[in-house]
C-alpha positions as CSV (number, residue, x, y, z in Angstrom):
1,X,-7.5,-8.2,40.0
2,X,-5.8,-9.4,43.3
3,X,-8.1,-10.9,45.9
4,X,-7.9,-8.0,48.6
5,X,-9.4,-5.9,45.7
6,X,-13.4,-5.6,46.0
7,X,-14.9,-5.8,43.0
8,X,-16.0,-2.8,41.0
9,X,-18.9,-1.0,42.8
10,X,-18.4,-3.4,45.7
11,X,-18.6,-2.1,49.0
12,X,-16.9,-3.5,51.9
13,X,-18.5,-3.9,55.2
14,X,-17.4,-1.5,57.9
15,X,-18.1,-3.1,60.9
16,X,-16.8,-6.5,62.0
17,X,-19.9,-8.8,62.1
18,X,-20.9,-7.8,58.6
19,X,-16.9,-8.4,57.4
20,X,-16.7,-11.8,58.8
21,X,-20.1,-12.9,57.1
22,X,-19.1,-11.1,54.2
23,X,-15.9,-13.0,53.7
24,X,-17.5,-16.3,54.9
25,X,-20.2,-16.1,51.8
26,X,-17.1,-15.5,49.2
27,X,-15.2,-18.4,50.8
28,X,-14.9,-21.6,48.7
29,X,-16.8,-24.1,50.6
30,X,-15.0,-26.1,52.6
31,X,-11.9,-24.2,52.8
32,X,-10.3,-24.0,56.1
33,X,-9.6,-20.3,57.4
34,X,-8.5,-21.0,61.1
35,X,-5.9,-23.5,62.3
36,X,-5.3,-24.1,66.1
37,X,-3.0,-27.1,66.8
38,X,-4.4,-30.3,65.1
39,X,-7.8,-28.7,64.5
40,X,-9.7,-26.1,61.7
41,X,-12.7,-24.0,61.3
42,X,-13.8,-22.9,57.7
43,X,-15.6,-19.4,58.1
44,X,-19.1,-20.8,58.2
45,X,-17.9,-23.0,61.3
46,X,-16.7,-19.8,62.8
47,X,-20.1,-18.2,62.1
48,X,-21.5,-21.4,63.6
49,X,-19.4,-21.0,67.0
50,X,-19.9,-17.2,67.4
51,X,-23.5,-17.6,67.4
52,X,-23.6,-20.3,69.9
53,X,-21.5,-18.0,71.8
54,X,-23.3,-14.8,71.2
55,X,-26.7,-16.6,72.5
56,X,-24.8,-17.7,75.4
57,X,-23.9,-14.0,76.0
58,X,-27.2,-13.0,75.4
59,X,-28.8,-15.3,77.8
60,X,-26.6,-13.6,80.3
61,X,-27.9,-10.4,79.9
62,X,-25.4,-9.0,77.2
63,X,-26.9,-6.0,75.3
64,X,-25.6,-3.5,73.0
65,X,-22.8,-1.3,74.9
66,X,-21.8,-3.9,77.3
67,X,-18.1,-4.8,77.9
68,X,-17.0,-8.4,77.9
69,X,-13.7,-9.3,79.2
70,X,-12.2,-12.0,77.9
71,X,-9.3,-14.3,79.5
72,X,-8.1,-17.2,77.4
73,X,-4.9,-16.2,75.8
74,X,-4.0,-17.5,72.2
75,X,-6.9,-19.7,71.3
76,X,-9.8,-19.8,69.0
77,X,-12.2,-19.5,71.7
78,X,-10.9,-15.9,72.3
79,X,-11.9,-14.9,68.6
80,X,-15.4,-16.5,69.0
81,X,-16.0,-14.7,72.2
82,X,-14.5,-11.6,70.6
83,X,-17.0,-12.1,67.7
84,X,-19.8,-12.8,69.5
85,X,-19.8,-9.9,71.6
86,X,-19.4,-7.4,68.5
87,X,-22.6,-9.2,67.1
88,X,-24.5,-8.5,69.7
89,X,-23.2,-4.5,69.5
90,X,-21.1,-5.4,72.5
91,X,-17.4,-4.4,73.3
92,X,-14.8,-6.9,73.7
93,X,-11.8,-7.1,75.7
94,X,-9.2,-9.7,75.3
95,X,-6.7,-9.6,78.6
96,X,-3.2,-10.8,79.2
97,X,-3.5,-14.2,80.6
98,X,0.2,-13.7,81.9
99,X,-0.9,-10.6,84.2
100,X,-1.1,-10.6,87.8
101,X,-4.5,-10.7,89.9
102,X,-4.2,-6.8,91.5
103,X,-3.4,-5.9,87.6
104,X,-6.5,-7.6,86.1
105,X,-8.7,-6.5,89.4
106,X,-7.7,-2.7,88.3
107,X,-8.6,-3.3,84.6
108,X,-11.6,-5.1,85.4
109,X,-12.7,-2.0,87.8
110,X,-12.2,0.0,85.1
111,X,-14.4,-1.6,82.2
112,X,-17.0,-3.1,84.5
113,X,-17.7,-6.1,82.1
114,X,-21.0,-7.9,82.0
115,X,-19.4,-11.0,81.6
116,X,-16.0,-12.2,81.9
117,X,-15.1,-15.4,79.8
118,X,-12.2,-17.1,81.4
119,X,-10.5,-20.5,80.7
120,X,-11.1,-22.9,83.6
121,X,-7.3,-23.2,84.5
122,X,-7.0,-19.5,85.3
123,X,-10.4,-19.3,87.0
124,X,-8.9,-20.0,90.5
125,X,-5.8,-17.8,89.8
126,X,-7.9,-14.8,89.5
127,X,-11.8,-15.1,89.8
128,X,-11.8,-16.2,93.5
129,X,-10.1,-13.4,94.3
130,X,-12.5,-11.0,96.1
131,X,-10.4,-8.2,94.8
132,X,-11.1,-9.7,91.1
133,X,-14.4,-10.8,91.0
134,X,-17.1,-8.5,90.8
135,X,-20.5,-9.3,91.9
136,X,-22.1,-7.6,88.7
137,X,-19.9,-9.8,86.6
138,X,-21.2,-13.0,85.3
139,X,-18.2,-15.5,85.2
140,X,-18.4,-18.2,82.5
141,X,-16.2,-20.5,80.7
142,X,-16.0,-20.8,76.8
143,X,-17.0,-24.3,76.9
144,X,-20.4,-22.8,78.8
145,X,-20.9,-20.4,75.9
146,X,-20.1,-22.9,73.4
147,X,-23.0,-25.4,74.8
148,X,-25.8,-22.3,73.8
149,X,-28.2,-22.5,71.3
150,X,-28.2,-20.5,68.0
151,X,-29.8,-17.5,66.3
152,X,-28.5,-15.1,68.4
153,X,-30.0,-11.4,68.0
154,X,-28.1,-8.9,65.9
155,X,-27.8,-5.6,67.1
156,X,-27.7,-2.6,64.5
157,X,-23.8,-1.3,64.8
158,X,-22.3,1.8,63.4
159,X,-18.7,2.0,62.0
160,X,-18.1,4.2,64.7
161,X,-19.4,2.2,67.3
162,X,-16.5,0.7,69.7
163,X,-15.7,-2.8,68.7
164,X,-12.7,-3.6,71.3
165,X,-10.6,-2.0,74.3
166,X,-7.3,-2.2,74.3
167,X,-5.6,-2.2,77.7
168,X,-2.4,-0.4,77.6
169,X,-0.3,1.6,80.3
170,X,0.0,5.3,81.1
171,X,2.4,7.7,82.5
172,X,0.2,7.7,85.8
173,X,0.5,4.0,86.4
174,X,-3.2,3.3,86.2
175,X,-4.5,1.0,83.5
176,X,-6.1,2.4,80.7
177,X,-8.2,1.3,77.9
178,X,-8.2,2.4,74.2
179,X,-11.9,2.7,72.7
180,X,-11.2,1.2,69.4
181,X,-13.8,1.3,66.3
182,X,-15.4,-1.2,64.1
183,X,-14.3,1.6,61.3
184,X,-10.4,1.1,62.4
185,X,-10.6,-2.3,62.3
186,X,-12.2,-3.0,59.2
187,X,-10.5,-0.5,57.0
188,X,-7.4,-1.9,58.4
189,X,-8.3,-5.3,57.1
190,X,-8.8,-4.0,53.5
191,X,-5.6,-2.2,54.2
192,X,-2.8,-4.6,55.6
193,X,-2.9,-7.2,52.9
194,X,-2.3,-4.4,50.1
195,X,0.5,-3.1,52.2
196,X,2.3,-6.4,52.6
197,X,1.1,-7.7,49.2
198,X,-0.7,-10.7,50.6
199,X,-4.1,-12.2,48.8
200,X,-6.2,-15.5,49.8
201,X,-3.9,-18.2,49.0
202,X,-1.8,-16.7,52.0
203,X,-1.9,-17.9,55.7
204,X,-1.2,-15.5,58.8
205,X,0.3,-16.9,61.1
206,X,-0.6,-15.0,64.5
207,X,2.1,-15.8,67.2
208,X,1.5,-12.1,68.9
209,X,-0.9,-12.1,71.7
210,X,-4.2,-11.6,71.0
211,X,-4.8,-9.0,73.4
212,X,-2.2,-6.7,71.3
213,X,-3.7,-4.4,68.6
214,X,-1.1,-6.4,66.4
215,X,-2.8,-9.7,66.5
216,X,-6.2,-8.1,66.2
217,X,-6.0,-5.6,63.7
218,X,-3.3,-6.9,61.4
219,X,-3.4,-10.8,61.5
220,X,-7.1,-11.2,62.3
221,X,-8.7,-8.6,60.6
222,X,-5.7,-9.1,57.7
223,X,-6.6,-12.4,56.8
224,X,-10.7,-11.4,56.6
225,X,-9.7,-8.8,54.6
226,X,-8.5,-10.8,51.6
227,X,-9.9,-13.9,52.5
228,X,-6.4,-15.6,53.6
229,X,-6.2,-18.3,56.6
230,X,-5.2,-17.5,59.7
231,X,-3.0,-19.8,62.1
232,X,-3.1,-19.0,65.8
233,X,-0.2,-20.6,68.0
234,X,-0.6,-20.6,72.0
235,X,2.6,-18.5,72.5
236,X,6.0,-17.5,70.2
237,X,8.5,-20.0,71.0
238,X,11.6,-19.5,68.8
239,X,12.6,-23.3,69.2
240,X,9.3,-24.8,67.5
241,X,8.5,-21.4,65.2
242,X,9.9,-23.1,62.0
243,X,8.3,-26.3,62.9
244,X,5.0,-24.6,63.4
245,X,5.5,-22.7,60.4
246,X,5.8,-26.1,58.1
247,X,3.2,-27.9,60.0
248,X,0.6,-24.9,59.2
249,X,1.7,-24.1,55.8
250,X,1.8,-20.3,57.0
251,X,3.5,-17.6,54.5
252,X,3.2,-14.4,56.5
253,X,4.1,-13.9,60.3
254,X,3.9,-10.5,62.5
255,X,6.9,-10.3,64.9
256,X,8.3,-7.7,67.1
257,X,12.2,-6.8,67.7
258,X,12.8,-9.5,70.7
259,X,11.1,-12.3,68.3
260,X,13.6,-11.4,65.1
261,X,16.5,-11.7,67.3
262,X,15.7,-14.4,69.2
263,X,15.2,-16.2,66.0
264,X,18.5,-15.3,64.7
265,X,20.2,-16.4,68.2
266,X,18.9,-19.7,67.5
267,X,21.7,-22.3,66.4
268,X,21.5,-22.3,62.5
269,X,20.5,-25.6,60.5
270,X,20.5,-26.8,57.1
271,X,16.5,-26.4,57.3
272,X,16.7,-22.8,58.0
273,X,15.3,-21.7,54.5
274,X,13.1,-25.1,53.8
275,X,9.6,-23.4,54.9
276,X,6.7,-21.9,53.3
277,X,7.0,-18.5,54.7
278,X,7.5,-15.6,52.4
279,X,6.9,-12.3,54.4
280,X,7.4,-11.2,58.0
281,X,6.0,-7.8,59.1
282,X,8.5,-6.2,61.8
283,X,6.8,-4.0,64.2
284,X,9.9,-2.0,65.0
285,X,13.0,-1.0,62.6
286,X,16.3,-3.2,63.1
287,X,19.7,-2.2,62.4
288,X,20.4,-2.6,58.7
289,X,22.7,-5.6,59.4
290,X,20.5,-7.3,61.7
291,X,17.6,-6.7,59.2
292,X,19.5,-8.4,56.3
293,X,21.0,-11.1,58.2
294,X,17.3,-12.3,58.8
295,X,16.7,-12.0,55.2
296,X,19.5,-13.9,54.2
297,X,19.3,-16.6,56.8
298,X,15.8,-17.7,56.5
299,X,15.0,-16.2,52.7
300,X,12.0,-14.0,54.2
301,X,11.0,-10.6,53.0
302,X,11.3,-8.4,56.0
303,X,8.7,-5.1,55.9
304,X,8.5,-2.9,58.7
305,X,5.6,-0.7,60.2
306,X,5.0,1.8,63.1
307,X,1.1,1.7,64.4
308,X,-0.3,2.0,68.1
309,X,-3.3,0.7,69.8
310,X,-5.2,4.4,69.1
311,X,-4.3,4.2,65.5
312,X,-3.4,1.2,63.1
313,X,-2.6,4.0,60.4
314,X,0.9,4.8,61.1
315,X,3.9,4.2,58.8
316,X,4.8,1.2,56.7
317,X,8.0,0.6,54.5
318,X,6.6,1.1,50.4
319,X,6.3,-2.1,49.3
320,X,7.5,-0.8,45.8
321,X,10.7,0.9,46.8
322,X,13.6,-0.7,44.7
323,X,15.9,0.2,48.0
324,X,14.8,-0.7,51.6
325,X,14.4,2.2,54.1
326,X,16.7,0.4,56.7
327,X,16.4,1.9,60.1
328,X,13.5,3.8,59.2
329,X,9.7,3.0,60.0
330,X,8.7,3.9,56.9
331,X,6.0,6.2,55.1
332,X,2.5,7.3,55.8
333,X,0.2,3.9,55.6
334,X,-2.7,4.7,53.1
335,X,-6.0,2.9,52.0
336,X,-6.0,0.8,48.7
337,X,-9.6,1.7,48.0
338,X,-9.9,5.0,49.5
339,X,-6.5,6.3,48.5
340,X,-4.9,9.0,50.9
341,X,-6.6,8.9,54.4
342,X,-3.9,9.2,56.9
343,X,-1.7,12.5,57.4
344,X,1.2,12.9,59.7
345,X,3.3,16.0,61.1
346,X,6.1,16.2,62.7
347,X,5.7,18.9,65.7
348,X,8.5,21.1,67.6
349,X,7.7,21.6,71.3
350,X,6.2,25.3,70.2
351,X,3.4,23.4,68.2
352,X,4.9,24.4,65.0
353,X,6.2,21.8,62.2
354,X,9.5,20.5,62.2
355,X,11.5,21.0,59.0
356,X,13.0,17.9,57.0
357,X,15.5,16.0,59.1
358,X,14.3,18.1,62.4
359,X,13.0,15.9,65.8
360,X,9.8,16.7,66.7
361,X,6.8,14.8,68.2
362,X,4.5,12.5,65.5
363,X,1.2,13.7,65.2
364,X,-1.6,11.5,63.4
365,X,-4.7,11.7,61.5
366,X,-7.1,9.5,59.7
367,X,-10.3,7.8,60.2
368,X,-8.7,4.7,61.5
369,X,-8.3,6.6,64.9
370,X,-9.9,5.8,68.5
371,X,-12.7,7.2,69.7
372,X,-10.9,7.9,73.0
373,X,-9.6,6.2,76.4
374,X,-12.3,4.8,78.3
375,X,-13.8,7.2,81.1
376,X,-10.6,9.5,80.9
377,X,-11.9,12.5,79.1
378,X,-8.9,14.2,80.5
379,X,-6.7,11.9,79.1
380,X,-8.3,11.6,75.7
381,X,-8.5,15.3,75.6
382,X,-5.2,15.3,76.3
383,X,-4.0,13.0,73.4
384,X,-5.6,15.0,70.4
385,X,-5.0,18.5,69.2
386,X,-8.0,18.9,67.4
387,X,-8.1,16.2,64.8
388,X,-4.5,15.6,65.1
389,X,-3.5,12.1,67.7
390,X,-0.1,13.2,69.7
391,X,1.4,10.0,69.4
392,X,4.1,10.8,72.5
393,X,7.0,9.5,70.0
394,X,9.6,11.7,68.7
395,X,10.7,11.1,64.9
396,X,12.2,12.8,62.3
397,X,10.8,13.0,58.4
398,X,13.4,13.4,55.5
399,X,12.4,15.5,52.2
400,X,10.8,12.3,50.6
401,X,8.6,11.6,53.3
402,X,10.2,8.5,55.0
403,X,10.2,8.8,58.9
404,X,12.5,7.7,61.4
405,X,11.8,6.8,64.9
406,X,14.0,8.6,67.8
407,X,12.5,7.8,71.1
408,X,9.4,8.2,73.3
409,X,8.8,11.7,74.4
410,X,6.5,10.2,77.5
411,X,7.9,8.2,80.6
412,X,6.7,5.0,78.8
413,X,9.0,2.0,78.2
414,X,8.3,-0.6,75.2
415,X,9.1,-4.4,76.4
416,X,7.8,-7.2,74.5
417,X,5.9,-5.5,72.1
418,X,3.9,-3.4,74.9
419,X,3.9,0.1,76.3
420,X,5.0,-0.4,80.1
421,X,4.3,3.0,82.2
422,X,7.8,3.5,84.3
423,X,5.4,4.9,86.9
424,X,3.7,1.5,87.5
425,X,6.9,0.0,88.5
426,X,7.8,2.7,90.5
427,X,4.9,2.3,92.6
428,X,5.4,-1.4,92.7
429,X,8.8,-0.9,93.9
430,X,7.9,1.8,96.4
431,X,5.4,-0.4,97.9
432,X,7.7,-2.5,99.5
433,X,8.6,0.0,102.2
434,X,11.9,0.0,102.6
435,X,12.5,2.5,99.7
436,X,12.4,6.4,99.8
437,X,12.7,6.8,96.1
438,X,12.4,4.9,93.2
439,X,13.0,5.4,89.2
440,X,12.8,3.2,86.2
441,X,14.2,3.6,83.0
442,X,14.6,1.5,79.5
443,X,18.0,0.5,78.6
444,X,17.9,0.3,74.3
445,X,18.7,-3.6,73.4
446,X,19.9,-5.0,70.4
447,X,16.2,-6.9,70.1
448,X,14.8,-3.4,69.8
449,X,12.9,-3.0,72.7
450,X,13.7,-1.6,76.0
451,X,15.7,-3.5,79.2
452,X,14.0,-2.2,82.5
453,X,16.7,-0.9,85.0
454,X,15.4,0.5,88.3
455,X,17.6,3.0,90.8
456,X,16.0,3.2,94.1
457,X,17.6,4.9,97.2
458,X,16.6,2.7,100.6
459,X,15.0,4.3,103.9
460,X,17.4,5.6,106.5
461,X,18.3,2.2,108.2
462,X,17.1,0.0,105.7
463,X,18.9,-2.8,104.0
464,X,17.9,-3.3,100.2
465,X,18.3,-6.7,98.6
466,X,17.8,-6.1,94.8
467,X,16.9,-9.5,94.3
468,X,14.5,-9.4,97.2
469,X,12.9,-6.1,95.4
470,X,12.6,-7.8,91.8
471,X,10.9,-10.9,93.6
472,X,8.7,-8.3,94.9
473,X,7.7,-6.4,91.9
474,X,7.0,-10.1,90.3
475,X,4.6,-10.8,92.9
476,X,2.6,-7.8,91.6
477,X,3.2,-7.1,87.9
478,X,3.5,-9.1,84.8
479,X,6.9,-10.6,84.1
480,X,8.0,-8.4,81.5
481,X,7.3,-5.8,83.7
482,X,10.1,-6.8,86.3
483,X,13.0,-4.8,86.5
484,X,16.3,-6.8,84.7
485,X,18.5,-5.0,87.3
486,X,18.0,-3.1,90.2
487,X,20.8,-0.4,91.5
488,X,20.9,0.8,95.2
489,X,22.2,4.6,95.2
490,X,22.4,6.8,98.6
491,X,20.6,9.6,95.8
492,X,19.1,10.1,92.7
493,X,20.5,13.2,90.5
494,X,17.9,15.9,90.4
495,X,17.1,18.4,88.4
496,X,16.7,22.2,88.9
497,X,12.9,21.7,89.6
498,X,13.8,19.1,92.0
499,X,12.7,16.1,89.8
500,X,14.5,13.3,89.4
501,X,16.9,13.8,86.3
502,X,16.5,10.1,84.9
503,X,18.6,11.0,81.8
504,X,21.7,11.5,84.2
505,X,21.2,7.9,85.8
506,X,23.5,5.6,84.9
507,X,24.4,1.8,85.7
508,X,28.3,2.7,85.7
């Protein structure tokens, strides 16, 4: 029996606090679970830190159902704050430390957190601005929480309670927060190791940002699910990556297409295969030649999967397949203990099911699905058709049940592992005041993501400098949302309904 399989008749906990305690009770005494730089923590150490953080949150008025915002980046204290919030029955919202103050302000106004846990070095950049700091939010540093007492209260948590808020973009440009549940994360904790063949002897390297569902549900929960170790690195660096792998003895890593391509772009070294890493989980299918080049150069087996903040049970390459399904996103993910819990449809525009090889929108249905979007009942209703979640992604499914990603149906781009609403960037461009119109499109790259390109029409008599516009956007939005290029046009192509025909925009 592998370690990620529970003993016969044993029920795996279905809330995050209970899973953490359950795994700690089964860990070998003194066994390190968490690694960050030169520091290590056993699961007993983690539980102690979580207890102190929970006391600190409770002392500041946090009760069940409250939201806790966390702006710490990839640091252990972010995990302690997240788990502490959940222990109190509160909701954790981990945020992007590279976002700009006006972006953060919109998120905080949406979620109205009871407590905002922020690193000291970030405090002046965000909290001191009146547009961000709310008078009803208690701003606290992780050091202040860590100085609290012990024996924090416990809330009666249910599997369908909201555990985390995942901030994402929407077509309207405003921030959107996915309400993800304890059940989704604990189901994923059991299943992720099974999908990849992981066990308690593995160490999962978390190089993706902790505010991503990938880092939370797959890396962190996956490590808890099978008792493997978790390695946190502050940020991904292609030049330091293999040194981090060797230093911490990492055997598995999650990576997006850009990370894979950056590693391949590094100068080859004789030590390229001298490391303990054996499995890489990629979140977007690469071309077969690039996929094989990565595996052959570094001696690592790479699997591919598709998931979303709204549902972690998307698709995955089948581990038992003798022939890798290059260029595809695999088959529907299922559960090692519960069996078939995830269903999928490929749906035509008229709502009927598409045939084999025909393109349509991917709809998914499983218990590992969000409760909805925070304070957005209309958006939530539009995202579902009965029990089916409409992903907004166009795919093809062959007769054997293997899916291939085609494109995004909505006006949302994929950049550095995140959804980016084109409208958000267009609004930022138009705020400059010199433009009559702006249209943003994504140009696919070999990195497996979109390069952001903007087309703008100046107001009559206005002189427009593309670099000035890029700098203007950079002041308002995160770096990954800044257009790589801005093209000035006298007019933009239109549809018969007088909308901008983005499919006709060309850089040539």
